[in-house]
C-alpha positions, 0 to 999 in steps of 0.5 A: 591357662595357656590358651588364655594367654594366647587369647588375651595376647591376640586380643591385646595386639589387635586392640593395639593395632586398632589404636595405632590405626586411629592414632594414624588417622588423626595424625593425617587429618590433624595435618589436613585441618591445620592446613585448612586453618592456615588457608582461612588465615591467609584469606583474612590477610588478604590472600586468595583461599582455595575454593576446595578448602572453603567448601569442605568447612560446611560439608552437607551430609549425604547420609546420617553420620557421614560427610564428604571428606577432602584430601590433599595429594600428600594425605592420599598417598600417606593412607594408601587410597586406591580407587577402581571403577564400577563396571558392567561385566558378565556375572557367573555365579557358582553356588556350593552345598552339601547333599545326601543321596536318597532313593527316588520314591517313584522307583520304590516298590512295596510288595504285599499280598491280597490273600491271607496265608502263611509264609512258606519258602523265602526265595529272597531272604536278606535285605540288600539282595539284587532281584530281577523283574519277575523273580520269585520272592516267596511262596505263600501257603493259603487255604483261602486260595485253594478254596477259590481255585477249586471254585474256579475249576468247578465253574470251568468244568461245568461250563465245558460240559455245558458246551458239549451238551449245547452242541449235541442237544435237541432243538426243542431244548436248545433255548433252556440249554443256552440259558444254562450255559449263560448262567454257568459262564457268569459263575465262571467269570465271577470266580475268574474275577476273584482270582484276579483281584488277588493278583493271580495273572491270566498265565497262572489261571491258564496253567490252572485250567490246564492242569485241572488241580487246585494249589494251596501255594501262591508264588509272589514275584517281584514286579521290578528289578532293584535291590531289597531294602526292607524285608518284613517276612520270615518263614512260618509267619502268618501274612495279612492282606496289605502288610508290606513284605518287602520294599524293592528300589530301583537304584538306576536313578537316585535323588540328591537332597541338597540343602540351600540357604536362604540368601542363595535360594533365589539363584536355584531353578528347576531344570538347572544342571548341577555337579556332584562330587563324592569323597568316595570317587575323588577323581569323578564328577556326576552330572545331575539336574534340579528337579524340584525345590521344596515349598517349605524350609527347616527352621532349625537350619534355615535351609530349603531342600532342592531335590536333584535327579541323577542317573546312577546306572553304574551303581556307584552312588549309595543312598545315605551317602554325603556329597558335595553339590555345585550349581552354576548360574549366568546372571548376564551383564551386571554392575559389579564393585569389589567386595572390599569397597563395601561398608555394611552396617547391617541396616545399610550398605555404602561405599566412597566415591571420588567425584573429583580428585581428592573429594570423596563422598559416601553413597548408599547403595543396594547390593544383589548377589555376591559373585566371587569377590565382588558384589552386583549393585542393584541401586545407587551407583552408575557404571564408571564411577570411582569407588575407593577400594583401599584406605577406605576405613580411615576415610570413614572414620574421618568422615564420621569425626567430621559429621559429629563434631562442631565445624566438621573437624577435630578439636585441637 
């Protein structure tokens, strides 16, 4: 109930203020109309009537619902009319939004195996662990691998024996022995390719040849340095080909997915520099770059995602953190007017211009980007034109009243 009373009190004060404002306008412009009537009376009496007063009796509207308004110096001072000139200036826009730190998808490695087996020893058994390139992740027990290695050793030993036989054989047997050697080499090459298809390296095959003993263990190593962001294997678990065992992310470079509102989207460009601030490090500013703007929008929030790339070699920013993003863009020289000069009905924007001292005319304009407390004008105004920046609400009220009333004024 207390909140309701406060709310109603606030609303009542607002209504009262509006009523007082309108009352003041009626008093000011009623005085103005009385002067106009007196001027007309004097004209019928044979005295000269000021041309400005005669012209304002039948104004021609420049836009629907609004007509020009003429003010005396006293009226202008009473309602505190202030004007400013539309000027061309360098427009420098700052856009602020929020973003979420994310993994760089191009720097994530999915670790799996191409041979069936069982997980034996896990060298990396916790998510979040740091691993270096070529570091062991797990040992895999695989009878299938043992069989393939044994076949390779048999083919390798057979080829070695045939080479010795070929060197010490009789000349008439040379042709037949050479064919056998070629056949053995073909079998050896086939067995070697099978091992290679299972990601057995040349170094491991050379070690197998030197040892001469097949192994039923395969050690899976990390292809990159990074952090384990996912672990999907436990000791003794059966491992099938293609199943992801680990996911390892290199966090030296990260992405920031920033939400961009529709009205700011045209200001974002790939390659733009951006500044990133995190609450975890309030005194530090990170440099980033706009890498990509997604070709679709989020219907619920009406935002489009801009992807930023950031160097994170110090590892301070973590995926999932919220950050503030600031992007700046120089729009060059533009025609700018103060924000308070603009009336926006939702369908059109307009301002009041002072064509001659005391003569104010409504003019429809088209606006571009908001630059701080100013708007870029794309159409409808010229540089140097005077626009009303204070007292324009009273001016707009009188303009509407004159446009709607017969004869262009109040009924008294």
